[in-house]
N, C-alpha and C positions, 0 to 999 in steps of 0.2 A: 254900649257899643256892640252892634252886631258885626261879626266878620263872616263873610261867605267863605265857602270852601275853596273858591278860586283865590281869594286874598290870602287865606291861610296857606295854600300851597306855594304861593309866591314868596310869602314871608319866611317860610321854612327853607325854601330853595335858596333864597338870597342869604340867609343866616348860614346855612351849610357852606355856601360857596366862600362866605367870608371866613368861616371858621376852619373848614377842612381843605379849601381851595380845590385842587385837582382830584381829591378823593370824594368830593361832595356827592356826585352821582352814585358811586359805590356805596357810600354810607347810607343814602336813602333807599337803595336797592336792598341792602341788608335789612333795613327796618321793614321794607314791604314784605321781604321773606319771612321775617319773625312774625309779622301779623298773620300771614297765610299759614304758618305752621301751627298757630293756635286757632285757626279757623275764622278769623276775623276778616272776611272779604272786603268789607268797607274800609278798614284800616289799610288792607293791602292796595286797594285801588288808590286811596289817598296818597300813600307813600310812593306808589309807582308814579303818580303824576308829579310828586315832589322830584323824584329821580329824573323825569323827563324835563321839567323846568330847569333843574340844576345843569343838566347837559346842555340845554339851550342857552343859559347864562354864560356858561364856560366857553361855549363856541362864540358867542358874541365877544367875550373877552378877548379871545384869540384872534378874531377877525377885526378887532377894533369896534368901537361903538359907532353905529350908523345913526346919523342924524335923522330925526323923525320930523316930518314937516305935516 
């Protein structure tokens, strides 16, 4: 089964939100900075996207889930 980067970002963000709750975005940002420190820009960009997605998921949770039609 092939998983796209978009799916991987969503999976990691959801897992972090379930595991770390309010700290999810901060944990993903730490990972991103660790990848940047070793010069892995692709890893940095991926984890930055995870941090953004985690922030969005947490915001949805705070504001309630909106019904999608």
